Structure formats: C-alpha cells, structure tokens
C-alpha positions as CSV (number, residue, x, y, z in Angstrom):
1,M,1.6,69.0,44.9
2,T,2.2,68.2,41.5
3,G,4.3,64.6,42.3
4,T,6.8,62.4,40.2
5,R,5.7,61.1,36.3
6,P,6.7,57.3,37.0
7,R,9.2,55.6,35.1
8,R,7.7,53.4,32.1
9,S,9.3,50.8,29.5
10,P,9.2,52.2,25.5
11,E,5.8,49.7,25.5
12,Q,4.1,50.5,28.4
13,E,4.4,54.8,28.1
14,Q,3.0,53.9,24.7
15,R,0.4,52.0,26.1
16,H,-0.3,55.1,28.6
17,R,-0.5,57.7,26.0
18,R,-2.9,55.7,23.7
19,Q,-5.3,55.5,26.3
20,R,-4.8,59.3,27.6
21,L,-5.0,60.3,23.9
22,A,-8.5,58.2,23.6
23,A,-9.3,59.9,26.2
24,A,-9.2,63.8,25.7
25,L,-10.6,62.6,22.7
26,R,-13.8,61.4,24.1
27,I,-13.6,64.7,26.7
28,F,-13.3,67.1,23.9
29,A,-16.7,65.0,22.5
30,A,-18.4,65.6,25.8
31,R,-17.9,69.4,25.3
32,G,-18.9,69.8,21.9
33,F,-15.5,70.0,20.3
34,G,-16.1,67.9,17.7
35,E,-17.5,70.1,14.7
36,G,-18.0,66.9,11.9
37,A,-14.9,65.2,10.6
38,G,-12.9,68.0,12.2
39,G,-10.6,68.3,14.7
40,H,-7.6,66.1,16.0
41,V,-5.9,65.1,18.3
42,T,-1.7,63.9,18.0
43,A,0.9,62.1,20.5
44,R,4.6,61.5,19.1
45,D,4.3,57.8,19.6
46,P,8.2,56.7,22.1
47,I,9.1,54.2,20.2
48,R,8.9,55.8,17.0
49,P,9.4,58.9,18.0
50,D,9.6,60.5,14.8
51,R,5.7,58.7,14.3
52,F,2.4,60.1,15.8
53,W,-0.6,58.5,16.8
54,V,-4.1,60.7,16.2
55,N,-7.5,59.9,15.5
56,P,-9.0,58.7,12.3
57,F,-10.0,61.3,9.9
58,G,-14.4,62.0,9.4
59,M,-14.7,59.0,13.4
60,Y,-17.0,61.0,16.1
61,F,-15.1,62.1,19.0
62,G,-16.7,60.2,21.5
63,H,-16.7,57.4,19.5
64,V,-12.6,56.9,19.3
65,R,-11.1,53.9,21.5
66,V,-8.1,53.2,21.9
67,S,-7.7,50.9,19.0
68,D,-8.9,52.6,16.4
69,L,-6.0,55.4,16.7
70,L,-3.6,56.0,13.9
71,L,-0.3,55.5,13.6
72,V,1.4,58.0,11.9
73,D,4.7,58.0,9.7
74,H,6.2,61.8,8.5
75,D,4.9,61.0,5.2
76,G,2.0,61.0,6.1
77,R,1.4,57.5,5.4
78,V,-0.9,54.7,7.9
79,V,1.7,52.8,9.3
80,Q,-0.9,51.1,12.3
81,G,-4.6,50.5,11.8
82,Q,-7.2,51.0,9.7
83,G,-8.7,54.4,8.7
84,T,-7.6,58.0,7.4
85,V,-6.0,60.9,8.7
86,N,-7.0,64.4,7.9
87,P,-5.0,66.3,5.5
88,A,-5.4,69.4,7.4
89,G,-4.2,67.7,11.0
90,Y,-1.5,65.6,8.6
91,A,-0.2,68.7,7.3
92,I,-0.4,71.1,11.0
93,H,0.3,68.2,13.4
94,S,3.4,67.4,11.1
95,Q,5.3,70.3,11.5
96,I,5.1,70.2,14.4
97,H,5.8,67.6,15.4
98,A,9.1,67.4,13.2
99,M,10.5,70.8,14.3
100,H,9.9,70.7,18.5
101,P,11.6,67.2,19.5
102,H,10.0,68.7,23.8
103,V,6.9,68.8,22.8
104,V,5.0,64.9,22.8
105,A,1.3,65.5,21.4
106,A,-0.6,67.9,19.8
107,A,-4.2,69.5,20.4
108,H,-7.1,71.5,17.2
109,T,-10.6,71.5,16.9
110,H,-13.2,74.0,15.9
111,S,-14.6,74.4,19.5
112,L,-17.3,77.2,19.6
113,Y,-15.9,79.3,22.6
114,G,-11.7,79.4,20.3
115,R,-13.5,80.0,16.7
116,A,-15.8,82.9,18.4
117,W,-12.5,84.4,20.2
118,A,-10.0,83.9,16.8
119,A,-12.0,86.2,15.2
120,L,-10.4,88.4,17.1
121,G,-7.9,88.0,16.6
122,R,-5.5,89.0,19.5
123,P,-4.5,87.2,22.3
124,L,-6.5,86.7,25.2
125,A,-6.1,89.2,28.3
126,P,-4.4,88.4,32.2
127,I,-8.1,89.1,33.7
128,T,-8.8,86.2,35.4
129,Q,-6.1,83.2,37.5
130,D,-6.4,81.0,35.0
131,V,-6.4,82.6,32.0
132,C,-3.3,83.5,33.7
133,A,-1.6,79.7,32.9
134,F,-1.7,81.2,29.2
135,Y,0.4,84.6,30.5
136,E,3.7,84.9,28.0
137,R,3.1,81.5,26.8
138,H,0.2,82.3,24.0
139,A,0.9,83.9,20.5
140,V,-1.7,84.4,17.9
141,F,-1.3,83.1,13.7
142,E,-2.0,86.2,12.0
143,E,-1.7,83.6,8.4
144,Y,-5.1,82.4,8.0
145,T,-5.2,81.6,4.4
146,G,-7.6,78.9,4.1
147,V,-7.6,75.1,4.9
148,V,-3.4,74.5,6.1
149,L,-3.4,71.6,3.6
150,D,0.0,73.3,2.1
151,L,3.4,72.5,4.4
152,D,4.9,75.8,3.7
153,E,2.3,77.2,6.2
154,A,2.1,74.1,8.5
155,K,5.9,75.3,9.1
156,R,4.2,79.1,9.8
157,I,2.3,77.6,12.6
158,G,4.7,75.1,13.9
159,Q,7.3,78.7,14.2
160,R,5.2,80.8,16.2
161,L,4.2,78.2,18.4
162,A,7.9,77.9,19.9
163,G,8.4,78.8,23.3
164,N,4.2,78.6,23.4
165,T,1.7,76.8,24.4
166,A,-0.7,77.5,22.4
167,L,-1.8,79.5,19.3
168,V,-4.8,81.1,18.2
169,L,-4.7,80.7,14.9
170,R,-6.3,83.4,14.1
171,N,-10.2,83.6,12.1
172,H,-9.7,79.1,12.9
173,G,-9.6,78.2,16.4
174,L,-7.0,77.4,19.2
175,L,-3.8,74.7,19.0
176,T,-2.3,74.2,22.3
177,A,0.8,71.8,22.9
178,G,2.5,70.1,26.1
179,G,4.8,67.5,27.2
180,S,2.0,65.1,27.8
181,V,-1.2,63.9,26.1
182,E,-2.1,64.9,29.3
183,E,-0.8,68.8,29.5
184,A,-2.3,69.4,25.2
185,A,-5.7,68.4,26.6
186,W,-5.6,70.2,29.6
187,W,-3.8,73.8,27.7
188,F,-7.3,73.6,25.5
189,L,-10.0,72.9,27.2
190,S,-8.7,75.4,30.3
191,M,-8.0,77.5,26.3
192,D,-11.0,77.7,25.4
193,R,-12.7,78.3,28.3
194,S,-11.2,81.1,29.6
195,C,-11.6,82.1,25.5
196,Q,-15.8,81.9,27.1
197,V,-14.7,83.6,29.9
198,Q,-13.1,87.1,28.6
199,L,-16.5,87.1,25.8
200,L,-18.1,86.8,28.7
201,A,-16.9,89.7,30.5
202,E,-15.9,92.3,28.2
203,A,-19.8,91.9,27.0
204,A,-20.6,92.5,30.6
205,G,-18.0,95.5,30.8
206,E,-14.5,97.1,31.1
207,T,-12.0,94.3,32.3
208,R,-9.2,94.8,34.9
209,L,-6.3,93.1,34.2
210,I,-3.8,91.9,36.3
211,E,-0.9,93.4,37.1
212,P,2.2,92.0,35.1
213,D,4.4,90.8,38.2
214,A,1.0,88.5,39.8
215,A,-0.1,87.2,36.6
216,R,3.7,85.8,36.3
217,A,3.3,84.8,39.2
218,A,0.4,82.9,38.8
219,R,1.5,81.3,35.6
220,D,4.4,79.7,37.4
221,T,1.8,78.6,40.0
222,I,-0.6,77.1,37.8
223,G,0.5,77.6,34.3
224,T,3.2,74.2,34.7
225,P,3.1,70.9,32.9
226,G,2.4,68.6,36.6
227,V,-0.3,71.3,37.2
228,A,-1.6,70.7,33.5
229,R,-1.1,66.8,34.2
230,L,-2.4,67.2,37.7
231,N,-5.8,69.1,36.4
232,F,-6.8,65.3,33.8
233,R,-6.2,63.6,35.7
234,P,-9.9,63.5,37.5
235,L,-11.0,63.8,34.1
236,Y,-9.7,61.2,32.5
237,D,-10.8,59.1,35.8
238,D,-14.2,59.7,35.4
239,I,-14.3,59.2,31.2
240,V,-13.0,55.9,32.0
241,R,-15.4,54.5,34.5
242,R,-18.5,55.6,31.8
243,Q,-17.7,54.6,29.4
244,P,-14.6,51.6,29.7
245,D,-14.8,51.6,26.2
246,L,-12.3,53.5,25.6
247,L,-9.4,51.6,26.9
248,T,-10.2,48.7,24.0
C-alpha cells in the first residue's frame, strides 16, 4: 500500500528533503500554524548528518522557498543560506538531532489546537481511529519553565521523545519527529487535528475509548512511517501545483 522508498544519492536526498521541508512550511502556513516569528521545522542533512536545514527566523512560513532554507551546524552557526536561526528552535532541534540519529526531521509550531490541548497537560486518548496512530507513541513533557533557550531543558525534551513520535509540551504546544520530513510533517498535521477532535468531543459529552488491543491494531496499520509518507504525498503535490515558486 505504501510502496518502497527510492534509492537516491546523498545530493538527490538533500534536494528531496529541502523540497519537502519548504513544502511542509507552506502547508503549515495554509493551516494557520504560523504564529509571528515562532515555529520551526528541521531536516537532517544527508551529506553532513551533524547539520540540519531549518526555516529562517522571522520569515513567514508561506513565503519560504527551498533557496531560503538555512543549513545550521551543531553549534548553531549558519553555514549555508542568509538569515538567522530561532534561538529556541536551535536549542530544541539541535538536541533532538544529536540524541536521536534515526530522526531525520522534527516539527514544532504554535498551532491553535495543539496549544489548547497542551494547556491540559495530558496525553491524547484513543477516541478515534486517526488518533490511534499516536497510541503509546506520544508523551507529555511536563517541565514548562518558559521559552526553551537552555540546552539542558532541550536535552530533557530530547530524552522524553525517546521511543515516541510526538510530544505534548505542557503549556506550549506539540512536537513531532520522524525518519523523513514527510513523516514529521504528517504527524504534526494529524496530531493537531486529533487535538481539535478531542476538544470538540469532550465539550459535547463523555467520550468512549477504543479498547487497547484495537487501538494498537489501528496504530500498527495507520501509524507507520510508510502511511505517514503516503498521507503527505497529496498535500505535497497540491501545494507544489498551487505554489510552484517554493521549489526555487
């Protein structure tokens, strides 16, 4: 159903990741995930895995092109591109990429429903088939102390991510990660929508939980990397057709 990932040279893979990263930012803009200068999505560089690509600090998600992306080293220096890096974005993403070699991409923005759910400080419940993708694969990071500028706190976020595809950062928002840009972006889109659904359902009445075995079965079907990439594909095709300048 999901197909296999094509073999690419490191240079081809770099281009692929940069194109998907720019597209993900445009898609996030269309969903209203931009909040001023906040928010950051990163992709590990396949040629220099100790470096990652990120959106420029202060640039509207909906304007980002492939050529606008910044390549940042582990010390926070911009080694390719013009612009500066969000300090909180560097702190969080540098530690995630350093601690989790399997993570290719990570996403964090101040989405509306993600922030609303984060204010409750609890994990999502298995109340729909779609949210089961995160069943036993997301956690709550409880330690809100302000804007994440301290590397020690960023390391704790990275540690909490271990074994998960997503975090609810209490009083802050959502963070997702994956083995490709497509995965990290799709998990963020799906998780924010799941937050919206649970907020609506709980406002309407008492929710009915999916049984654990059924939730795990659904997760093992729709919560795979291949399904995430498949779900991201039509969104990518649509945004590129409507906004082809993002590839420049």
